PDB file of N, H, CA, C and O in Angstrom:
ATOM      1  N   UNK A   1       4.032  15.236 -11.177  1.00  0.00           N
ATOM      2  CA  UNK A   1       4.961  15.270 -10.064  1.00  0.00           C
ATOM      3  C   UNK A   1       4.639  14.116  -9.123  1.00  0.00           C
ATOM      4  O   UNK A   1       3.470  13.843  -8.849  1.00  0.00           O
ATOM      5  N   UNK A   2       5.653  13.449  -8.635  1.00  0.00           N
ATOM      6  H   UNK A   2       6.602  13.670  -8.857  1.00  0.00           H
ATOM      7  CA  UNK A   2       5.484  12.302  -7.746  1.00  0.00           C
ATOM      8  C   UNK A   2       5.501  12.758  -6.296  1.00  0.00           C
ATOM      9  O   UNK A   2       6.181  13.716  -5.929  1.00  0.00           O
ATOM     10  N   UNK A   3       4.724  12.036  -5.478  1.00  0.00           N
ATOM     11  H   UNK A   3       4.172  11.258  -5.776  1.00  0.00           H
ATOM     12  CA  UNK A   3       4.755  12.282  -4.048  1.00  0.00           C
ATOM     13  C   UNK A   3       4.924  10.953  -3.333  1.00  0.00           C
ATOM     14  O   UNK A   3       4.528   9.908  -3.851  1.00  0.00           O
ATOM     15  N   UNK A   4       5.511  10.991  -2.150  1.00  0.00           N
ATOM     16  H   UNK A   4       5.833  11.839  -1.730  1.00  0.00           H
ATOM     17  CA  UNK A   4       5.741   9.798  -1.349  1.00  0.00           C
ATOM     18  C   UNK A   4       4.966   9.929  -0.051  1.00  0.00           C
ATOM     19  O   UNK A   4       4.945  10.987   0.578  1.00  0.00           O
ATOM     20  N   UNK A   5       4.327   8.826   0.339  1.00  0.00           N
ATOM     21  H   UNK A   5       4.344   7.966  -0.172  1.00  0.00           H
ATOM     22  CA  UNK A   5       3.550   8.824   1.573  1.00  0.00           C
ATOM     23  C   UNK A   5       3.641   7.446   2.212  1.00  0.00           C
ATOM     24  O   UNK A   5       3.739   6.436   1.517  1.00  0.00           O
ATOM     25  N   UNK A   6       3.607   7.412   3.544  1.00  0.00           N
ATOM     26  H   UNK A   6       3.527   8.233   4.109  1.00  0.00           H
ATOM     27  CA  UNK A   6       3.665   6.160   4.293  1.00  0.00           C
ATOM     28  C   UNK A   6       2.344   5.926   5.012  1.00  0.00           C
ATOM     29  O   UNK A   6       1.783   6.833   5.628  1.00  0.00           O
ATOM     30  N   UNK A   7       1.860   4.694   4.922  1.00  0.00           N
ATOM     31  H   UNK A   7       2.315   3.957   4.422  1.00  0.00           H
ATOM     32  CA  UNK A   7       0.609   4.294   5.567  1.00  0.00           C
ATOM     33  C   UNK A   7       0.881   3.149   6.530  1.00  0.00           C
ATOM     34  O   UNK A   7       1.686   2.264   6.241  1.00  0.00           O
ATOM     35  N   UNK A   8       0.206   3.171   7.676  1.00  0.00           N
ATOM     36  H   UNK A   8      -0.449   3.890   7.910  1.00  0.00           H
ATOM     37  CA  UNK A   8       0.254   2.064   8.635  1.00  0.00           C
ATOM     38  C   UNK A   8      -0.781   1.028   8.199  1.00  0.00           C
ATOM     39  O   UNK A   8      -1.922   1.376   7.896  1.00  0.00           O
ATOM     40  N   UNK A   9      -0.383  -0.239   8.168  1.00  0.00           N
ATOM     41  H   UNK A   9       0.544  -0.521   8.414  1.00  0.00           H
ATOM     42  CA  UNK A   9      -1.261  -1.319   7.722  1.00  0.00           C
ATOM     43  C   UNK A   9      -1.502  -2.282   8.877  1.00  0.00           C
ATOM     44  O   UNK A   9      -0.580  -2.626   9.616  1.00  0.00           O
ATOM     45  N   UNK A  10      -2.751  -2.711   9.024  1.00  0.00           N
ATOM     46  H   UNK A  10      -3.500  -2.431   8.424  1.00  0.00           H
ATOM     47  CA  UNK A  10      -3.097  -3.735  10.008  1.00  0.00           C
ATOM     48  C   UNK A  10      -3.239  -5.075   9.316  1.00  0.00           C
ATOM     49  O   UNK A  10      -3.819  -5.167   8.234  1.00  0.00           O
ATOM     50  N   UNK A  11      -2.701  -6.128   9.951  1.00  0.00           N
ATOM     51  H   UNK A  11      -2.229  -6.054  10.830  1.00  0.00           H
ATOM     52  CA  UNK A  11      -2.953  -7.487   9.499  1.00  0.00           C
ATOM     53  C   UNK A  11      -1.862  -8.175   8.708  1.00  0.00           C
ATOM     54  O   UNK A  11      -2.015  -9.349   8.372  1.00  0.00           O
ATOM     55  N   UNK A  12      -0.763  -7.499   8.394  1.00  0.00           N
ATOM     56  H   UNK A  12      -0.639  -6.545   8.667  1.00  0.00           H
ATOM     57  CA  UNK A  12       0.311  -8.175   7.661  1.00  0.00           C
ATOM     58  C   UNK A  12       1.085  -9.067   8.621  1.00  0.00           C
ATOM     59  O   UNK A  12       1.456  -8.650   9.718  1.00  0.00           O
ATOM     60  N   UNK A  13       1.326 -10.332   8.180  1.00  0.00           N
ATOM     61  H   UNK A  13       1.024 -10.671   7.289  1.00  0.00           H
ATOM     62  CA  UNK A  13       2.023 -11.279   9.038  1.00  0.00           C
ATOM     63  C   UNK A  13       3.313 -11.825   8.440  1.00  0.00           C
ATOM     64  O   UNK A  13       4.147 -12.384   9.153  1.00  0.00           O
ATOM     65  N   UNK A  14       3.475 -11.662   7.129  1.00  0.00           N
ATOM     66  H   UNK A  14       2.798 -11.207   6.550  1.00  0.00           H
ATOM     67  CA  UNK A  14       4.638 -12.271   6.481  1.00  0.00           C
ATOM     68  C   UNK A  14       4.963 -11.535   5.172  1.00  0.00           C
ATOM     69  O   UNK A  14       4.270 -10.597   4.777  1.00  0.00           O
ATOM     70  N   UNK A  15       6.018 -11.984   4.525  1.00  0.00           N
ATOM     71  H   UNK A  15       6.581 -12.746   4.845  1.00  0.00           H
ATOM     72  CA  UNK A  15       6.443 -11.373   3.267  1.00  0.00           C
ATOM     73  C   UNK A  15       5.383 -11.544   2.173  1.00  0.00           C
ATOM     74  O   UNK A  15       5.246 -10.683   1.304  1.00  0.00           O
ATOM     75  N   UNK A  16       4.637 -12.645   2.213  1.00  0.00           N
ATOM     76  H   UNK A  16       4.748 -13.344   2.919  1.00  0.00           H
ATOM     77  CA  UNK A  16       3.578 -12.850   1.221  1.00  0.00           C
ATOM     78  C   UNK A  16       2.481 -11.796   1.364  1.00  0.00           C
ATOM     79  O   UNK A  16       1.925 -11.340   0.364  1.00  0.00           O
ATOM     80  N   UNK A  17       2.170 -11.410   2.593  1.00  0.00           N
ATOM     81  H   UNK A  17       2.621 -11.780   3.405  1.00  0.00           H
ATOM     82  CA  UNK A  17       1.189 -10.342   2.824  1.00  0.00           C
ATOM     83  C   UNK A  17       1.653  -9.059   2.140  1.00  0.00           C
ATOM     84  O   UNK A  17       0.881  -8.395   1.447  1.00  0.00           O
ATOM     85  N   UNK A  18       2.906  -8.728   2.342  1.00  0.00           N
ATOM     86  H   UNK A  18       3.533  -9.267   2.905  1.00  0.00           H
ATOM     87  CA  UNK A  18       3.462  -7.517   1.749  1.00  0.00           C
ATOM     88  C   UNK A  18       3.417  -7.591   0.225  1.00  0.00           C
ATOM     89  O   UNK A  18       3.109  -6.599  -0.435  1.00  0.00           O
ATOM     90  N   UNK A  19       3.722  -8.758  -0.335  1.00  0.00           N
ATOM     91  H   UNK A  19       3.973  -9.564   0.201  1.00  0.00           H
ATOM     92  CA  UNK A  19       3.715  -8.918  -1.786  1.00  0.00           C
ATOM     93  C   UNK A  19       2.308  -8.760  -2.359  1.00  0.00           C
ATOM     94  O   UNK A  19       2.146  -8.215  -3.451  1.00  0.00           O
ATOM     95  N   UNK A  20       1.290  -9.227  -1.639  1.00  0.00           N
ATOM     96  H   UNK A  20       1.421  -9.669  -0.752  1.00  0.00           H
ATOM     97  CA  UNK A  20      -0.089  -9.062  -2.100  1.00  0.00           C
ATOM     98  C   UNK A  20      -0.456  -7.584  -2.215  1.00  0.00           C
ATOM     99  O   UNK A  20      -1.051  -7.157  -3.205  1.00  0.00           O
ATOM    100  N   UNK A  21      -0.097  -6.816  -1.203  1.00  0.00           N
ATOM    101  H   UNK A  21       0.387  -7.162  -0.399  1.00  0.00           H
ATOM    102  CA  UNK A  21      -0.401  -5.383  -1.218  1.00  0.00           C
ATOM    103  C   UNK A  21       0.371  -4.688  -2.332  1.00  0.00           C
ATOM    104  O   UNK A  21      -0.192  -3.876  -3.067  1.00  0.00           O
ATOM    105  N   UNK A  22       1.646  -5.000  -2.458  1.00  0.00           N
ATOM    106  H   UNK A  22       2.104  -5.659  -1.861  1.00  0.00           H
ATOM    107  CA  UNK A  22       2.454  -4.391  -3.511  1.00  0.00           C
ATOM    108  C   UNK A  22       1.883  -4.698  -4.892  1.00  0.00           C
ATOM    109  O   UNK A  22       1.896  -3.839  -5.774  1.00  0.00           O
ATOM    110  N   UNK A  23       1.384  -5.916  -5.083  1.00  0.00           N
ATOM    111  H   UNK A  23       1.374  -6.613  -4.367  1.00  0.00           H
ATOM    112  CA  UNK A  23       0.784  -6.294  -6.362  1.00  0.00           C
ATOM    113  C   UNK A  23      -0.479  -5.508  -6.662  1.00  0.00           C
ATOM    114  O   UNK A  23      -0.681  -5.061  -7.792  1.00  0.00           O
ATOM    115  N   UNK A  24      -1.328  -5.335  -5.661  1.00  0.00           N
ATOM    116  H   UNK A  24      -1.164  -5.697  -4.744  1.00  0.00           H
ATOM    117  CA  UNK A  24      -2.558  -4.556  -5.849  1.00  0.00           C
ATOM    118  C   UNK A  24      -2.240  -3.096  -6.163  1.00  0.00           C
ATOM    119  O   UNK A  24      -2.901  -2.476  -6.996  1.00  0.00           O
ATOM    120  N   UNK A  25      -1.238  -2.556  -5.501  1.00  0.00           N
ATOM    121  H   UNK A  25      -0.701  -3.060  -4.825  1.00  0.00           H
ATOM    122  CA  UNK A  25      -0.824  -1.181  -5.783  1.00  0.00           C
ATOM    123  C   UNK A  25      -0.307  -1.059  -7.219  1.00  0.00           C
ATOM    124  O   UNK A  25      -0.652  -0.124  -7.941  1.00  0.00           O
ATOM    125  N   UNK A  26       0.519  -2.015  -7.611  1.00  0.00           N
ATOM    126  H   UNK A  26       0.799  -2.775  -7.024  1.00  0.00           H
ATOM    127  CA  UNK A  26       1.090  -2.001  -8.956  1.00  0.00           C
ATOM    128  C   UNK A  26      -0.012  -2.064 -10.017  1.00  0.00           C
ATOM    129  O   UNK A  26       0.076  -1.397 -11.048  1.00  0.00           O
ATOM    130  N   UNK A  27      -1.043  -2.864  -9.760  1.00  0.00           N
ATOM    131  H   UNK A  27      -1.114  -3.405  -8.922  1.00  0.00           H
ATOM    132  CA  UNK A  27      -2.167  -2.951 -10.698  1.00  0.00           C
ATOM    133  C   UNK A  27      -2.844  -1.601 -10.907  1.00  0.00           C
ATOM    134  O   UNK A  27      -3.471  -1.366 -11.940  1.00  0.00           O
ATOM    135  N   UNK A  28      -2.715  -0.722  -9.928  1.00  0.00           N
ATOM    136  H   UNK A  28      -2.206  -0.913  -9.089  1.00  0.00           H
ATOM    137  CA  UNK A  28      -3.333   0.608 -10.003  1.00  0.00           C
ATOM    138  C   UNK A  28      -2.331   1.691 -10.397  1.00  0.00           C
ATOM    139  O   UNK A  28      -2.642   2.881 -10.342  1.00  0.00           O
ATOM    140  N   UNK A  29      -1.140   1.278 -10.791  1.00  0.00           N
ATOM    141  H   UNK A  29      -0.888   0.312 -10.835  1.00  0.00           H
ATOM    142  CA  UNK A  29      -0.133   2.221 -11.253  1.00  0.00           C
ATOM    143  C   UNK A  29       0.605   2.951 -10.147  1.00  0.00           C
ATOM    144  O   UNK A  29       1.141   4.040 -10.354  1.00  0.00           O
ATOM    145  N   UNK A  30       0.627   2.332  -8.953  1.00  0.00           N
ATOM    146  H   UNK A  30       0.192   1.448  -8.785  1.00  0.00           H
ATOM    147  CA  UNK A  30       1.284   2.956  -7.805  1.00  0.00           C
ATOM    148  C   UNK A  30       2.468   2.095  -7.386  1.00  0.00           C
ATOM    149  O   UNK A  30       2.328   0.886  -7.202  1.00  0.00           O
ATOM    150  N   UNK A  31       3.623   2.711  -7.236  1.00  0.00           N
ATOM    151  H   UNK A  31       3.738   3.693  -7.385  1.00  0.00           H
ATOM    152  CA  UNK A  31       4.815   2.011  -6.785  1.00  0.00           C
ATOM    153  C   UNK A  31       4.816   1.995  -5.252  1.00  0.00           C
ATOM    154  O   UNK A  31       4.818   3.050  -4.617  1.00  0.00           O
ATOM    155  N   UNK A  32       4.816   0.802  -4.665  1.00  0.00           N
ATOM    156  H   UNK A  32       4.815  -0.055  -5.181  1.00  0.00           H
ATOM    157  CA  UNK A  32       4.789   0.702  -3.211  1.00  0.00           C
ATOM    158  C   UNK A  32       5.754  -0.334  -2.691  1.00  0.00           C
ATOM    159  O   UNK A  32       6.027  -1.340  -3.345  1.00  0.00           O
ATOM    160  N   UNK A  33       6.273  -0.070  -1.487  1.00  0.00           N
ATOM    161  H   UNK A  33       6.051   0.747  -0.956  1.00  0.00           H
ATOM    162  CA  UNK A  33       7.149  -1.029  -0.806  1.00  0.00           C
ATOM    163  C   UNK A  33       6.584  -1.271   0.585  1.00  0.00           C
ATOM    164  O   UNK A  33       6.393  -0.340   1.367  1.00  0.00           O
ATOM    165  N   UNK A  34       6.323  -2.531   0.877  1.00  0.00           N
ATOM    166  H   UNK A  34       6.478  -3.288   0.242  1.00  0.00           H
ATOM    167  CA  UNK A  34       5.757  -2.904   2.173  1.00  0.00           C
ATOM    168  C   UNK A  34       6.830  -3.488   3.080  1.00  0.00           C
ATOM    169  O   UNK A  34       7.785  -4.116   2.624  1.00  0.00           O
ATOM    170  N   UNK A  35       6.646  -3.264   4.368  1.00  0.00           N
ATOM    171  H   UNK A  35       5.870  -2.754   4.738  1.00  0.00           H
ATOM    172  CA  UNK A  35       7.439  -3.925   5.398  1.00  0.00           C
ATOM    173  C   UNK A  35       6.456  -4.537   6.381  1.00  0.00           C
ATOM    174  O   UNK A  35       5.804  -3.829   7.148  1.00  0.00           O
ATOM    175  N   UNK A  36       6.355  -5.882   6.348  1.00  0.00           N
ATOM    176  H   UNK A  36       6.885  -6.457   5.725  1.00  0.00           H
ATOM    177  CA  UNK A  36       5.428  -6.515   7.282  1.00  0.00           C
ATOM    178  C   UNK A  36       5.933  -6.392   8.707  1.00  0.00           C
ATOM    179  O   UNK A  36       5.133  -6.354   9.641  1.00  0.00           O
ATOM    180  N   UNK A  37       7.243  -6.330   8.891  1.00  0.00           N
ATOM    181  H   UNK A  37       7.893  -6.361   8.132  1.00  0.00           H
ATOM    182  CA  UNK A  37       7.813  -6.193  10.236  1.00  0.00           C
ATOM    183  C   UNK A  37       7.439  -4.850  10.868  1.00  0.00           C
ATOM    184  O   UNK A  37       7.179  -4.769  12.069  1.00  0.00           O
ATOM    185  N   UNK A  38       7.415  -3.805  10.047  1.00  0.00           N
ATOM    186  H   UNK A  38       7.626  -3.871   9.072  1.00  0.00           H
ATOM    187  CA  UNK A  38       7.064  -2.467  10.539  1.00  0.00           C
ATOM    188  C   UNK A  38       5.579  -2.166  10.375  1.00  0.00           C
ATOM    189  O   UNK A  38       5.087  -1.159  10.884  1.00  0.00           O
ATOM    190  N   UNK A  39       4.861  -3.041   9.661  1.00  0.00           N
ATOM    191  H   UNK A  39       5.261  -3.859   9.247  1.00  0.00           H
ATOM    192  CA  UNK A  39       3.428  -2.859   9.394  1.00  0.00           C
ATOM    193  C   UNK A  39       3.153  -1.558   8.640  1.00  0.00           C
ATOM    194  O   UNK A  39       2.221  -0.822   8.962  1.00  0.00           O
ATOM    195  N   UNK A  40       3.995  -1.288   7.616  1.00  0.00           N
ATOM    196  H   UNK A  40       4.752  -1.886   7.354  1.00  0.00           H
ATOM    197  CA  UNK A  40       3.820  -0.071   6.819  1.00  0.00           C
ATOM    198  C   UNK A  40       3.918  -0.370   5.329  1.00  0.00           C
ATOM    199  O   UNK A  40       4.469  -1.390   4.914  1.00  0.00           O
ATOM    200  N   UNK A  41       3.376   0.535   4.544  1.00  0.00           N
ATOM    201  H   UNK A  41       2.929   1.364   4.881  1.00  0.00           H
ATOM    202  CA  UNK A  41       3.617   0.561   3.107  1.00  0.00           C
ATOM    203  C   UNK A  41       3.976   2.001   2.757  1.00  0.00           C
ATOM    204  O   UNK A  41       3.299   2.947   3.161  1.00  0.00           O
ATOM    205  N   UNK A  42       5.051   2.139   2.002  1.00  0.00           N
ATOM    206  H   UNK A  42       5.601   1.370   1.674  1.00  0.00           H
ATOM    207  CA  UNK A  42       5.477   3.451   1.521  1.00  0.00           C
ATOM    208  C   UNK A  42       5.195   3.484   0.032  1.00  0.00           C
ATOM    209  O   UNK A  42       5.669   2.630  -0.716  1.00  0.00           O
ATOM    210  N   UNK A  43       4.426   4.466  -0.396  1.00  0.00           N
ATOM    211  H   UNK A  43       4.040   5.160   0.212  1.00  0.00           H
ATOM    212  CA  UNK A  43       4.033   4.540  -1.805  1.00  0.00           C
ATOM    213  C   UNK A  43       4.597   5.791  -2.456  1.00  0.00           C
ATOM    214  O   UNK A  43       4.764   6.835  -1.826  1.00  0.00           O
ATOM    215  N   UNK A  44       4.882   5.645  -3.736  1.00  0.00           N
ATOM    216  H   UNK A  44       4.747   4.796  -4.248  1.00  0.00           H
ATOM    217  CA  UNK A  44       5.279   6.772  -4.573  1.00  0.00           C
ATOM    218  C   UNK A  44       4.276   6.823  -5.701  1.00  0.00           C
ATOM    219  O   UNK A  44       4.147   5.869  -6.468  1.00  0.00           O
ATOM    220  N   UNK A  45       3.565   7.930  -5.807  1.00  0.00           N
ATOM    221  H   UNK A  45       3.670   8.705  -5.184  1.00  0.00           H
ATOM    222  CA  UNK A  45       2.512   8.018  -6.809  1.00  0.00           C
ATOM    223  C   UNK A  45       2.429   9.417  -7.386  1.00  0.00           C
ATOM    224  O   UNK A  45       2.952  10.382  -6.827  1.00  0.00           O
ATOM    225  N   UNK A  46       1.752   9.495  -8.530  1.00  0.00           N
ATOM    226  H   UNK A  46       1.328   8.712  -8.984  1.00  0.00           H
ATOM    227  CA  UNK A  46       1.508  10.781  -9.166  1.00  0.00           C
ATOM    228  C   UNK A  46       0.530  11.590  -8.333  1.00  0.00           C
ATOM    229  O   UNK A  46      -0.266  11.036  -7.576  1.00  0.00           O
ATOM    230  N   UNK A  47       0.598  12.892  -8.479  1.00  0.00           N
ATOM    231  H   UNK A  47       1.245  13.343  -9.094  1.00  0.00           H
ATOM    232  CA  UNK A  47      -0.318  13.791  -7.778  1.00  0.00           C
ATOM    233  C   UNK A  47      -1.777  13.452  -8.069  1.00  0.00           C
ATOM    234  O   UNK A  47      -2.646  13.632  -7.216  1.00  0.00           O
ATOM    235  N   UNK A  48      -2.040  12.955  -9.291  1.00  0.00           N
ATOM    236  H   UNK A  48      -1.334  12.809  -9.984  1.00  0.00           H
ATOM    237  CA  UNK A  48      -3.420  12.658  -9.684  1.00  0.00           C
ATOM    238  C   UNK A  48      -4.018  11.490  -8.905  1.00  0.00           C
ATOM    239  O   UNK A  48      -5.238  11.395  -8.777  1.00  0.00           O
ATOM    240  N   UNK A  49      -3.167  10.593  -8.380  1.00  0.00           N
ATOM    241  H   UNK A  49      -2.176  10.670  -8.485  1.00  0.00           H
ATOM    242  CA  UNK A  49      -3.657   9.471  -7.580  1.00  0.00           C
ATOM    243  C   UNK A  49      -3.989   9.947  -6.171  1.00  0.00           C
ATOM    244  O   UNK A  49      -3.369  10.878  -5.656  1.00  0.00           O
ATOM    245  N   UNK A  50      -4.958   9.309  -5.564  1.00  0.00           N
ATOM    246  H   UNK A  50      -5.462   8.553  -5.983  1.00  0.00           H
ATOM    247  CA  UNK A  50      -5.413   9.770  -4.255  1.00  0.00           C
ATOM    248  C   UNK A  50      -5.217   8.709  -3.183  1.00  0.00           C
ATOM    249  O   UNK A  50      -4.906   7.554  -3.473  1.00  0.00           O
ATOM    250  N   UNK A  51      -5.408   9.132  -1.934  1.00  0.00           N
ATOM    251  H   UNK A  51      -5.660  10.071  -1.698  1.00  0.00           H
ATOM    252  CA  UNK A  51      -5.372   8.203  -0.813  1.00  0.00           C
ATOM    253  C   UNK A  51      -6.408   7.109  -0.993  1.00  0.00           C
ATOM    254  O   UNK A  51      -6.186   5.966  -0.594  1.00  0.00           O
ATOM    255  N   UNK A  52      -7.543   7.457  -1.595  1.00  0.00           N
ATOM    256  H   UNK A  52      -7.723   8.386  -1.919  1.00  0.00           H
ATOM    257  CA  UNK A  52      -8.609   6.478  -1.802  1.00  0.00           C
ATOM    258  C   UNK A  52      -8.146   5.322  -2.680  1.00  0.00           C
ATOM    259  O   UNK A  52      -8.535   4.177  -2.451  1.00  0.00           O
ATOM    260  N   UNK A  53      -7.329   5.609  -3.670  1.00  0.00           N
ATOM    261  H   UNK A  53      -7.014   6.539  -3.856  1.00  0.00           H
ATOM    262  CA  UNK A  53      -6.824   4.560  -4.552  1.00  0.00           C
ATOM    263  C   UNK A  53      -5.904   3.613  -3.786  1.00  0.00           C
ATOM    264  O   UNK A  53      -5.936   2.403  -4.011  1.00  0.00           O
ATOM    265  N   UNK A  54      -5.089   4.150  -2.889  1.00  0.00           N
ATOM    266  H   UNK A  54      -5.063   5.132  -2.706  1.00  0.00           H
ATOM    267  CA  UNK A  54      -4.212   3.320  -2.056  1.00  0.00           C
ATOM    268  C   UNK A  54      -5.063   2.474  -1.118  1.00  0.00           C
ATOM    269  O   UNK A  54      -4.822   1.274  -0.979  1.00  0.00           O
ATOM    270  N   UNK A  55      -6.050   3.079  -0.476  1.00  0.00           N
ATOM    271  H   UNK A  55      -6.245   4.054  -0.588  1.00  0.00           H
ATOM    272  CA  UNK A  55      -6.925   2.339   0.436  1.00  0.00           C
ATOM    273  C   UNK A  55      -7.656   1.222  -0.298  1.00  0.00           C
ATOM    274  O   UNK A  55      -7.804   0.119   0.227  1.00  0.00           O
ATOM    275  N   UNK A  56      -8.108   1.510  -1.502  1.00  0.00           N
ATOM    276  H   UNK A  56      -7.988   2.406  -1.929  1.00  0.00           H
ATOM    277  CA  UNK A  56      -8.793   0.511  -2.321  1.00  0.00           C
ATOM    278  C   UNK A  56      -7.884  -0.689  -2.580  1.00  0.00           C
ATOM    279  O   UNK A  56      -8.330  -1.833  -2.488  1.00  0.00           O
ATOM    280  N   UNK A  57      -6.630  -0.443  -2.900  1.00  0.00           N
ATOM    281  H   UNK A  57      -6.268   0.486  -2.975  1.00  0.00           H
ATOM    282  CA  UNK A  57      -5.672  -1.516  -3.172  1.00  0.00           C
ATOM    283  C   UNK A  57      -5.406  -2.349  -1.919  1.00  0.00           C
ATOM    284  O   UNK A  57      -5.354  -3.577  -1.986  1.00  0.00           O
ATOM    285  N   UNK A  58      -5.241  -1.687  -0.787  1.00  0.00           N
ATOM    286  H   UNK A  58      -5.284  -0.689  -0.732  1.00  0.00           H
ATOM    287  CA  UNK A  58      -4.967  -2.393   0.473  1.00  0.00           C
ATOM    288  C   UNK A  58      -6.161  -3.264   0.861  1.00  0.00           C
ATOM    289  O   UNK A  58      -5.988  -4.407   1.282  1.00  0.00           O
ATOM    290  N   UNK A  59      -7.349  -2.732   0.721  1.00  0.00           N
ATOM    291  H   UNK A  59      -7.489  -1.803   0.379  1.00  0.00           H
ATOM    292  CA  UNK A  59      -8.567  -3.495   1.038  1.00  0.00           C
ATOM    293  C   UNK A  59      -8.731  -4.678   0.092  1.00  0.00           C
ATOM    294  O   UNK A  59      -9.118  -5.767   0.517  1.00  0.00           O
ATOM    295  N   UNK A  60      -8.435  -4.467  -1.194  1.00  0.00           N
ATOM    296  H   UNK A  60      -8.121  -3.583  -1.539  1.00  0.00           H
ATOM    297  CA  UNK A  60      -8.542  -5.548  -2.175  1.00  0.00           C
ATOM    298  C   UNK A  60      -7.588  -6.695  -1.842  1.00  0.00           C
ATOM    299  O   UNK A  60      -7.874  -7.852  -2.147  1.00  0.00           O
ATOM    300  N   UNK A  61      -6.461  -6.374  -1.218  1.00  0.00           N
ATOM    301  H   UNK A  61      -6.229  -5.433  -0.970  1.00  0.00           H
ATOM    302  CA  UNK A  61      -5.489  -7.403  -0.831  1.00  0.00           C
ATOM    303  C   UNK A  61      -5.897  -8.091   0.477  1.00  0.00           C
ATOM    304  O   UNK A  61      -5.295  -9.092   0.865  1.00  0.00           O
ATOM    305  N   UNK A  62      -6.920  -7.555   1.157  1.00  0.00           N
ATOM    306  H   UNK A  62      -7.410  -6.742   0.842  1.00  0.00           H
ATOM    307  CA  UNK A  62      -7.405  -8.191   2.373  1.00  0.00           C
ATOM    308  C   UNK A  62      -6.914  -7.577   3.673  1.00  0.00           C
ATOM    309  O   UNK A  62      -6.973  -8.209   4.727  1.00  0.00           O
ATOM    310  N   UNK A  63      -6.431  -6.347   3.594  1.00  0.00           N
ATOM    311  H   UNK A  63      -6.383  -5.834   2.737  1.00  0.00           H
ATOM    312  CA  UNK A  63      -5.881  -5.671   4.779  1.00  0.00           C
ATOM    313  C   UNK A  63      -6.561  -4.313   4.936  1.00  0.00           C
ATOM    314  O   UNK A  63      -7.446  -3.956   4.159  1.00  0.00           O
ATOM    315  N   UNK A  64      -6.135  -3.563   5.951  1.00  0.00           N
ATOM    316  H   UNK A  64      -5.416  -3.853   6.582  1.00  0.00           H
ATOM    317  CA  UNK A  64      -6.716  -2.236   6.106  1.00  0.00           C
ATOM    318  C   UNK A  64      -5.665  -1.248   6.571  1.00  0.00           C
ATOM    319  O   UNK A  64      -4.688  -1.606   7.229  1.00  0.00           O
ATOM    320  N   UNK A  65      -5.892   0.003   6.211  1.00  0.00           N
ATOM    321  H   UNK A  65      -6.686   0.294   5.677  1.00  0.00           H
ATOM    322  CA  UNK A  65      -5.007   1.087   6.633  1.00  0.00           C
ATOM    323  C   UNK A  65      -5.459   1.555   8.000  1.00  0.00           C
ATOM    324  O   UNK A  65      -6.643   1.802   8.231  1.00  0.00           O
ATOM    325  N   UNK A  66      -4.505   1.672   8.897  1.00  0.00           N
ATOM    326  H   UNK A  66      -3.544   1.472   8.709  1.00  0.00           H
ATOM    327  CA  UNK A  66      -4.790   2.166  10.248  1.00  0.00           C
ATOM    328  C   UNK A  66      -5.028   3.670  10.159  1.00  0.00           C
ATOM    329  O   UNK A  66      -4.199   4.414   9.636  1.00  0.00           O
ATOM    330  N   UNK A  67      -6.153   4.095  10.671  1.00  0.00           N
ATOM    331  H   UNK A  67      -6.826   3.491  11.096  1.00  0.00           H
ATOM    332  CA  UNK A  67      -6.521   5.529  10.614  1.00  0.00           C
ATOM    333  C   UNK A  67      -5.925   6.283  11.765  1.00  0.00           C
ATOM    334  O   UNK A  67      -6.126   7.492  11.882  1.00  0.00           O
TER     335      UNK A  67
END
């Protein structure tokens, strides 16, 4: 079963920033859409995937999730 969740992201400045995060998410099997203007990423993932996997992808792209 898929679930959708939105995360606040710090540090995105342009469309390239959003594409980096989306690419890292995709590498982990997570479908995500970023908006650098809103500083968010909305992800759709399987129940088996966790918040930690999303955080790992965001950090790997060079950004961080606002807690």
